[in-house]
DOLUMZA-638118 format. One record per residue (C-alpha): residue number from 0; x, y, z. Coordinates in Angstrom, 1 decimal, padded with zeros to 4 digits. Layout:
N
<r NUM; <X; Y; Z>>
...
This chain:
408
<r 0; <009.1; 105.4; 053.6>>
<r 1; <008.6; 101.7; 053.8>>
<r 2; <010.3; 101.6; 057.2>>
<r 3; <008.0; 104.2; 058.6>>
<r 4; <005.0; 102.4; 057.0>>
<r 5; <006.0; 099.3; 059.0>>
<r 6; <006.1; 101.3; 062.2>>
<r 7; <002.9; 103.2; 061.7>>
<r 8; <000.8; 100.3; 060.4>>
<r 9; <001.8; 096.9; 061.7>>
<r 10; <003.3; 098.2; 065.0>>
<r 11; <000.0; 099.2; 066.5>>
<r 12; <-001.2; 095.6; 065.9>>
<r 13; <001.5; 094.2; 068.2>>
<r 14; <000.7; 096.4; 071.2>>
<r 15; <-002.0; 094.1; 072.6>>
<r 16; <-000.1; 090.9; 071.7>>
<r 17; <003.2; 092.0; 073.2>>
<r 18; <005.4; 091.6; 070.1>>
<r 19; <008.2; 093.9; 069.0>>
<r 20; <008.6; 096.0; 072.2>>
<r 21; <010.1; 099.2; 070.7>>
<r 22; <009.5; 102.8; 071.8>>
<r 23; <008.8; 106.0; 069.9>>
<r 24; <007.1; 104.2; 067.0>>
<r 25; <005.2; 107.4; 066.0>>
<r 26; <008.2; 109.7; 066.2>>
<r 27; <008.9; 111.8; 063.0>>
<r 28; <012.5; 110.8; 063.3>>
<r 29; <012.9; 107.1; 062.7>>
<r 30; <016.3; 107.1; 064.5>>
<r 31; <014.5; 107.5; 067.8>>
<r 32; <012.6; 104.3; 067.3>>
<r 33; <014.6; 101.7; 069.3>>
<r 34; <014.5; 098.9; 071.7>>
<r 35; <014.6; 100.1; 075.3>>
<r 36; <015.0; 097.5; 078.1>>
<r 37; <013.7; 099.7; 080.8>>
<r 38; <010.3; 100.5; 079.2>>
<r 39; <006.8; 099.4; 079.9>>
<r 40; <006.5; 097.6; 076.5>>
<r 41; <009.6; 095.6; 077.2>>
<r 42; <008.5; 094.7; 080.7>>
<r 43; <005.1; 093.8; 079.3>>
<r 44; <006.6; 091.5; 076.7>>
<r 45; <009.0; 089.8; 079.1>>
<r 46; <006.1; 089.2; 081.5>>
<r 47; <004.1; 087.7; 078.7>>
<r 48; <007.0; 085.4; 077.6>>
<r 49; <007.5; 084.2; 081.2>>
<r 50; <003.9; 083.5; 081.9>>
<r 51; <003.3; 081.9; 078.5>>
<r 52; <006.3; 079.7; 078.9>>
<r 53; <004.8; 078.3; 082.0>>
<r 54; <001.4; 078.0; 080.3>>
<r 55; <002.9; 076.1; 077.3>>
<r 56; <004.9; 073.8; 079.6>>
<r 57; <001.8; 072.9; 081.6>>
<r 58; <-000.2; 072.3; 078.4>>
<r 59; <002.4; 070.1; 076.8>>
<r 60; <002.8; 068.1; 080.1>>
<r 61; <-001.0; 067.6; 080.2>>
<r 62; <-001.2; 066.4; 076.6>>
<r 63; <001.7; 064.0; 077.1>>
<r 64; <000.0; 062.6; 080.3>>
<r 65; <-003.3; 062.2; 078.5>>
<r 66; <-001.6; 060.4; 075.6>>
<r 67; <-000.5; 062.1; 072.4>>
<r 68; <-003.0; 061.7; 069.6>>
<r 69; <-003.2; 063.7; 066.3>>
<r 70; <-005.2; 066.5; 067.9>>
<r 71; <-003.0; 066.8; 071.0>>
<r 72; <000.2; 066.7; 069.0>>
<r 73; <-001.1; 069.5; 066.7>>
<r 74; <-001.8; 071.6; 069.8>>
<r 75; <001.7; 071.0; 071.1>>
<r 76; <003.2; 072.1; 067.7>>
<r 77; <001.0; 075.2; 067.7>>
<r 78; <002.2; 076.2; 071.2>>
<r 79; <005.8; 075.6; 070.4>>
<r 80; <005.7; 077.5; 067.1>>
<r 81; <003.8; 080.5; 068.5>>
<r 82; <006.0; 080.8; 071.6>>
<r 83; <009.1; 080.5; 069.4>>
<r 84; <007.7; 083.2; 067.2>>
<r 85; <007.2; 085.5; 070.2>>
<r 86; <010.9; 085.1; 071.2>>
<r 87; <012.0; 085.7; 067.6>>
<r 88; <010.1; 089.0; 067.4>>
<r 89; <011.6; 090.0; 070.7>>
<r 90; <015.1; 089.5; 069.3>>
<r 91; <014.1; 091.4; 066.2>>
<r 92; <013.0; 094.3; 068.3>>
<r 93; <016.5; 094.5; 069.8>>
<r 94; <017.8; 095.0; 066.3>>
<r 95; <014.9; 097.0; 065.0>>
<r 96; <016.9; 100.3; 064.6>>
<r 97; <019.2; 098.5; 062.2>>
<r 98; <016.2; 097.3; 060.2>>
<r 99; <015.0; 100.8; 059.8>>
<r 100; <018.5; 102.0; 058.9>>
<r 101; <018.5; 099.4; 056.0>>
<r 102; <015.2; 100.7; 054.7>>
<r 103; <016.3; 104.4; 055.1>>
<r 104; <019.6; 103.9; 053.2>>
<r 105; <017.7; 102.3; 050.4>>
<r 106; <014.9; 104.9; 050.2>>
<r 107; <016.9; 108.1; 050.2>>
<r 108; <016.9; 108.2; 046.4>>
<r 109; <013.2; 107.3; 046.2>>
<r 110; <012.3; 110.5; 048.0>>
<r 111; <013.3; 112.5; 044.9>>
<r 112; <010.6; 114.2; 042.8>>
<r 113; <010.7; 111.9; 039.8>>
<r 114; <009.8; 109.0; 042.1>>
<r 115; <007.3; 110.8; 044.3>>
<r 116; <005.3; 112.1; 041.3>>
<r 117; <004.8; 108.6; 040.1>>
<r 118; <002.9; 107.5; 043.2>>
<r 119; <000.8; 110.7; 043.5>>
<r 120; <-002.9; 109.8; 043.5>>
<r 121; <-002.3; 106.1; 043.4>>
<r 122; <-002.8; 103.2; 045.9>>
<r 123; <000.6; 103.8; 047.5>>
<r 124; <002.7; 101.7; 049.8>>
<r 125; <001.2; 102.9; 053.1>>
<r 126; <-002.3; 102.0; 052.0>>
<r 127; <-001.3; 098.6; 050.5>>
<r 128; <000.2; 097.6; 053.8>>
<r 129; <-002.6; 099.1; 055.8>>
<r 130; <-005.3; 097.3; 053.8>>
<r 131; <-003.5; 093.9; 053.8>>
<r 132; <-002.7; 094.1; 057.5>>
<r 133; <-006.0; 095.2; 058.9>>
<r 134; <-008.0; 093.0; 056.5>>
<r 135; <-006.2; 089.8; 057.5>>
<r 136; <-006.3; 090.9; 061.2>>
<r 137; <-010.0; 091.6; 060.9>>
<r 138; <-010.6; 088.1; 059.5>>
<r 139; <-008.6; 086.7; 062.3>>
<r 140; <-010.9; 088.5; 064.8>>
<r 141; <-013.9; 086.8; 063.2>>
<r 142; <-012.1; 083.5; 063.4>>
<r 143; <-011.4; 084.0; 067.1>>
<r 144; <-015.0; 084.8; 067.8>>
<r 145; <-016.2; 081.8; 065.9>>
<r 146; <-013.8; 079.6; 067.8>>
<r 147; <-015.1; 081.0; 071.1>>
<r 148; <-018.7; 080.5; 070.0>>
<r 149; <-018.0; 077.0; 068.7>>
<r 150; <-016.4; 076.0; 072.0>>
<r 151; <-019.4; 077.5; 073.9>>
<r 152; <-021.9; 075.5; 071.8>>
<r 153; <-019.9; 072.3; 072.4>>
<r 154; <-020.0; 073.1; 076.1>>
<r 155; <-023.8; 073.3; 076.0>>
<r 156; <-024.0; 069.9; 074.2>>
<r 157; <-021.6; 068.4; 076.8>>
<r 158; <-023.7; 069.8; 079.8>>
<r 159; <-026.9; 068.3; 078.3>>
<r 160; <-025.2; 065.0; 077.5>>
<r 161; <-023.7; 064.6; 081.0>>
<r 162; <-026.9; 066.0; 082.7>>
<r 163; <-024.9; 068.5; 084.7>>
<r 164; <-027.2; 070.7; 086.8>>
<r 165; <-024.9; 071.5; 089.7>>
<r 166; <-022.3; 073.6; 087.9>>
<r 167; <-022.6; 077.0; 086.1>>
<r 168; <-022.1; 077.2; 082.3>>
<r 169; <-018.9; 079.2; 082.5>>
<r 170; <-017.4; 077.0; 085.2>>
<r 171; <-018.0; 074.0; 083.0>>
<r 172; <-016.7; 075.9; 079.9>>
<r 173; <-013.4; 076.9; 081.3>>
<r 174; <-012.6; 073.6; 083.0>>
<r 175; <-013.3; 071.8; 079.7>>
<r 176; <-011.3; 074.3; 077.6>>
<r 177; <-008.3; 074.7; 079.9>>
<r 178; <-008.0; 071.5; 082.1>>
<r 179; <-004.2; 071.7; 082.0>>
<r 180; <-004.4; 075.0; 083.9>>
<r 181; <-007.3; 074.5; 086.3>>
<r 182; <-006.2; 071.2; 087.6>>
<r 183; <-003.2; 073.0; 089.2>>
<r 184; <-004.3; 076.6; 089.8>>
<r 185; <-007.6; 077.7; 091.5>>
<r 186; <-010.6; 078.6; 089.5>>
<r 187; <-011.2; 082.4; 089.9>>
<r 188; <-011.6; 085.6; 087.9>>
<r 189; <-007.8; 086.3; 088.0>>
<r 190; <-006.7; 083.0; 086.6>>
<r 191; <-009.5; 083.1; 083.9>>
<r 192; <-008.3; 086.6; 082.9>>
<r 193; <-004.7; 085.5; 082.6>>
<r 194; <-005.6; 082.4; 080.7>>
<r 195; <-007.7; 084.4; 078.2>>
<r 196; <-005.0; 087.0; 077.8>>
<r 197; <-002.4; 084.3; 077.0>>
<r 198; <-004.7; 082.5; 074.5>>
<r 199; <-005.7; 085.7; 072.7>>
<r 200; <-002.0; 086.8; 072.4>>
<r 201; <-001.0; 083.4; 071.1>>
<r 202; <-003.8; 083.2; 068.6>>
<r 203; <-003.0; 086.6; 067.1>>
<r 204; <000.7; 086.0; 067.1>>
<r 205; <000.2; 083.3; 064.5>>
<r 206; <-001.7; 085.8; 062.3>>
<r 207; <000.7; 088.6; 062.9>>
<r 208; <003.6; 086.5; 061.6>>
<r 209; <002.1; 086.3; 058.2>>
<r 210; <001.1; 090.0; 058.3>>
<r 211; <004.7; 091.0; 059.2>>
<r 212; <006.1; 089.0; 056.2>>
<r 213; <003.5; 090.5; 053.8>>
<r 214; <004.3; 094.0; 055.0>>
<r 215; <008.1; 094.0; 054.4>>
<r 216; <007.6; 092.1; 051.1>>
<r 217; <005.3; 094.9; 049.9>>
<r 218; <008.0; 097.4; 050.9>>
<r 219; <010.7; 095.8; 048.7>>
<r 220; <008.3; 095.0; 045.9>>
<r 221; <007.0; 098.6; 045.8>>
<r 222; <010.6; 100.0; 045.2>>
<r 223; <011.2; 097.7; 042.3>>
<r 224; <007.8; 098.8; 040.8>>
<r 225; <008.9; 102.4; 041.1>>
<r 226; <012.0; 101.7; 039.1>>
<r 227; <009.9; 099.9; 036.5>>
<r 228; <007.5; 102.9; 036.2>>
<r 229; <010.4; 105.4; 035.9>>
<r 230; <011.9; 103.2; 033.1>>
<r 231; <008.6; 102.9; 031.3>>
<r 232; <008.2; 106.7; 031.4>>
<r 233; <011.4; 107.2; 029.3>>
<r 234; <010.8; 104.5; 026.7>>
<r 235; <011.8; 105.8; 023.2>>
<r 236; <013.6; 108.8; 024.7>>
<r 237; <017.4; 109.2; 024.5>>
<r 238; <018.6; 109.3; 028.1>>
<r 239; <022.0; 110.6; 029.2>>
<r 240; <024.7; 108.3; 030.7>>
<r 241; <024.1; 109.7; 034.2>>
<r 242; <020.4; 108.6; 034.1>>
<r 243; <021.4; 105.0; 033.6>>
<r 244; <024.0; 105.2; 036.3>>
<r 245; <021.6; 106.7; 038.7>>
<r 246; <018.9; 104.1; 037.9>>
<r 247; <021.4; 101.3; 038.3>>
<r 248; <022.4; 102.6; 041.7>>
<r 249; <018.8; 102.7; 042.7>>
<r 250; <018.3; 099.1; 041.6>>
<r 251; <021.4; 098.0; 043.5>>
<r 252; <020.1; 099.7; 046.6>>
<r 253; <016.8; 097.8; 046.5>>
<r 254; <018.6; 094.5; 045.8>>
<r 255; <020.8; 095.1; 048.8>>
<r 256; <017.7; 095.7; 050.9>>
<r 257; <016.2; 092.4; 049.7>>
<r 258; <019.3; 090.6; 050.6>>
<r 259; <019.3; 092.2; 054.1>>
<r 260; <015.6; 091.3; 054.6>>
<r 261; <016.3; 087.7; 053.5>>
<r 262; <019.2; 087.5; 056.0>>
<r 263; <017.2; 089.0; 058.9>>
<r 264; <013.8; 087.5; 058.3>>
<r 265; <014.5; 084.2; 056.5>>
<r 266; <013.9; 082.2; 059.7>>
<r 267; <010.4; 083.9; 060.0>>
<r 268; <009.5; 082.9; 056.4>>
<r 269; <010.7; 079.3; 057.1>>
<r 270; <008.7; 079.1; 060.3>>
<r 271; <005.6; 080.6; 058.8>>
<r 272; <005.5; 078.4; 055.7>>
<r 273; <006.3; 075.2; 057.6>>
<r 274; <003.7; 076.0; 060.2>>
<r 275; <001.0; 077.0; 057.8>>
<r 276; <001.5; 073.9; 055.6>>
<r 277; <001.5; 071.6; 058.6>>
<r 278; <-001.8; 073.0; 059.9>>
<r 279; <-003.5; 072.9; 056.5>>
<r 280; <-002.7; 069.2; 056.4>>
<r 281; <-003.9; 068.8; 060.0>>
<r 282; <-007.1; 070.6; 059.4>>
<r 283; <-007.8; 068.5; 056.3>>
<r 284; <-007.4; 065.5; 058.5>>
<r 285; <-009.7; 067.0; 061.1>>
<r 286; <-012.3; 067.4; 058.4>>
<r 287; <-013.1; 063.6; 058.8>>
<r 288; <-014.3; 064.1; 062.4>>
<r 289; <-018.0; 064.3; 063.3>>
<r 290; <-019.2; 067.4; 065.1>>
<r 291; <-022.2; 067.8; 067.4>>
<r 292; <-023.0; 071.5; 066.8>>
<r 293; <-023.5; 073.5; 063.6>>
<r 294; <-021.2; 076.2; 065.0>>
<r 295; <-018.4; 073.6; 065.1>>
<r 296; <-018.7; 073.1; 061.3>>
<r 297; <-018.9; 076.8; 060.6>>
<r 298; <-015.8; 077.5; 062.6>>
<r 299; <-013.9; 074.5; 061.1>>
<r 300; <-014.4; 075.5; 057.5>>
<r 301; <-013.9; 079.2; 058.1>>
<r 302; <-010.7; 078.5; 059.9>>
<r 303; <-009.4; 076.2; 057.2>>
<r 304; <-010.3; 078.6; 054.4>>
<r 305; <-008.8; 081.5; 056.2>>
<r 306; <-005.6; 079.6; 056.8>>
<r 307; <-005.3; 078.6; 053.1>>
<r 308; <-006.1; 082.2; 052.0>>
<r 309; <-003.6; 083.7; 054.4>>
<r 310; <-000.9; 081.3; 053.3>>
<r 311; <-001.5; 081.9; 049.6>>
<r 312; <-001.5; 085.7; 050.1>>
<r 313; <001.8; 085.5; 052.0>>
<r 314; <003.4; 083.3; 049.3>>
<r 315; <002.0; 085.4; 046.5>>
<r 316; <003.2; 088.8; 047.9>>
<r 317; <006.6; 087.3; 048.9>>
<r 318; <007.1; 085.9; 045.4>>
<r 319; <006.1; 089.2; 044.0>>
<r 320; <009.4; 090.6; 045.1>>
<r 321; <011.2; 088.4; 042.6>>
<r 322; <008.7; 089.2; 039.8>>
<r 323; <009.0; 092.9; 040.4>>
<r 324; <012.9; 092.7; 040.3>>
<r 325; <012.8; 091.1; 036.9>>
<r 326; <010.0; 093.2; 035.4>>
<r 327; <012.4; 096.0; 034.0>>
<r 328; <014.2; 093.4; 031.9>>
<r 329; <012.1; 093.5; 028.7>>
<r 330; <012.1; 097.3; 028.8>>
<r 331; <015.9; 097.4; 029.0>>
<r 332; <016.2; 095.0; 026.1>>
<r 333; <014.0; 097.2; 024.0>>
<r 334; <016.3; 100.2; 024.3>>
<r 335; <017.8; 101.0; 020.8>>
<r 336; <021.4; 100.0; 020.4>>
<r 337; <022.4; 103.6; 019.5>>
<r 338; <021.5; 104.5; 023.1>>
<r 339; <023.5; 101.7; 024.6>>
<r 340; <026.2; 102.4; 027.2>>
<r 341; <028.2; 100.7; 029.8>>
<r 342; <025.8; 101.6; 032.7>>
<r 343; <022.8; 100.4; 030.7>>
<r 344; <024.7; 097.1; 030.0>>
<r 345; <025.5; 096.7; 033.7>>
<r 346; <022.0; 097.4; 034.7>>
<r 347; <020.6; 094.9; 032.2>>
<r 348; <023.1; 092.2; 033.4>>
<r 349; <022.1; 092.8; 037.1>>
<r 350; <018.4; 092.5; 036.3>>
<r 351; <018.9; 089.4; 034.2>>
<r 352; <021.3; 087.5; 036.5>>
<r 353; <020.4; 088.8; 039.9>>
<r 354; <018.7; 086.5; 042.3>>
<r 355; <016.7; 089.1; 044.2>>
<r 356; <014.4; 086.7; 046.0>>
<r 357; <013.4; 086.1; 049.5>>
<r 358; <013.8; 082.6; 051.0>>
<r 359; <013.2; 080.4; 054.0>>
<r 360; <016.9; 080.3; 055.1>>
<r 361; <017.8; 079.1; 051.5>>
<r 362; <015.7; 075.9; 052.0>>
<r 363; <013.2; 077.2; 049.4>>
<r 364; <012.7; 080.4; 047.5>>
<r 365; <009.6; 082.6; 047.2>>
<r 366; <008.9; 082.4; 043.5>>
<r 367; <005.6; 081.9; 041.7>>
<r 368; <006.5; 078.3; 040.9>>
<r 369; <006.1; 077.6; 044.6>>
<r 370; <002.3; 078.1; 044.4>>
<r 371; <001.4; 077.9; 040.7>>
<r 372; <003.7; 075.5; 038.8>>
<r 373; <002.2; 072.1; 038.2>>
<r 374; <005.4; 070.3; 039.0>>
<r 375; <005.3; 071.8; 042.5>>
<r 376; <001.6; 071.5; 043.2>>
<r 377; <001.3; 067.8; 042.1>>
<r 378; <003.8; 066.5; 044.7>>
<r 379; <002.2; 068.7; 047.3>>
<r 380; <-001.2; 067.3; 046.6>>
<r 381; <000.2; 063.8; 046.5>>
<r 382; <001.8; 064.3; 049.9>>
<r 383; <-001.5; 065.6; 051.4>>
<r 384; <-003.5; 062.7; 050.0>>
<r 385; <-000.9; 060.2; 051.3>>
<r 386; <-001.0; 061.9; 054.7>>
<r 387; <-004.8; 061.6; 054.8>>
<r 388; <-004.8; 057.9; 053.8>>
<r 389; <-002.2; 056.9; 056.3>>
<r 390; <-003.9; 058.7; 059.2>>
<r 391; <-007.5; 057.9; 058.3>>
<r 392; <-007.6; 055.0; 060.7>>
<r 393; <-006.8; 057.4; 063.6>>
<r 394; <-010.1; 059.2; 063.3>>
<r 395; <-012.0; 056.5; 065.2>>
<r 396; <-009.3; 056.6; 067.9>>
<r 397; <-010.0; 060.3; 068.8>>
<r 398; <-012.7; 060.5; 071.5>>
<r 399; <-015.7; 062.7; 071.1>>
<r 400; <-015.0; 065.5; 073.7>>
<r 401; <-018.7; 066.4; 073.8>>
<r 402; <-019.5; 063.0; 075.4>>
<r 403; <-016.6; 063.1; 077.8>>
<r 404; <-018.0; 063.9; 081.3>>
<r 405; <-014.7; 064.1; 083.1>>
<r 406; <-012.9; 067.3; 083.7>>
<r 407; <-009.3; 066.1; 084.2>>
């Protein structure tokens, strides 16, 4: 089932980044999967939220005191969005049992043999979600390592520029990377470990948000595809009335699941799309800056391309739900008129007129036009070009951190 696929595949990813603190995720009975306040995972998540809240407040306070430029403002937006995402996932965990109930009520009919035989020997739902989730997460791990190595190389350049011989490399590294922390708390192994834990969790939360959206979109899309394959298998065959009634009920069940997902997760889609588009524009602006080390260029372009790739994949898979919901239409219209009946007519009307589409809280809808249509891409490109031209004069106002010899 799609609900169990979500549990068994994307849930293990959240363990180290404190998201969705639910228990019994590997239980054979999905009804035992629930949020439990008095559990290690819940306490772990609440501890992370408390410590990260302090960390974000210290960081934003530091950036405001230093003077908000484009780079500092982007860092503030990043922290607010990631911290808000962590809280949203925590609230979703509280209602996670009802999310699984929605998947289970839809999927009861899809456990029958005529649906199960269709997916036998194919790249089924579990493997699709598994491949997408772990592939994107693996690319994020590479990005994180490149970010770390890039910062380390910048630190080496800064030590040479400032002729610092009285401090260790790692002392200089952490004071430069986290001045908002170490100008208040003492520099020791414990504070370094806590700071690294917070930063790793925040970085992977951003990636996990897109993986989560891709996963439940695949779940809904897969059920529509099963209906399409079942309909294609009976083309040219006279089907009884109860066949069309059963097929219509299956289609309605998936459509209700899509509406439920849109209601529950529309805010996540809105947040993910707005955040990704903002940081694509910000990274394009950062492309005008000069960098001292080759590793800085490698990290910058890898990070930008990964962000664009992740955004396109998320939009493409999300829009695939609507495409899959309309795919049976041409098969239904090819049914001979002598086989026509009231249930077939109702099914055709529901496929033709239904708006089975995910959205960002109804502000926009995940359809292919969002990423492919010229009338949508041209205004987007124009906006990005205007953004760059307006902010181009800010490049010279951003100091080169590699030549800044002060810590605080």
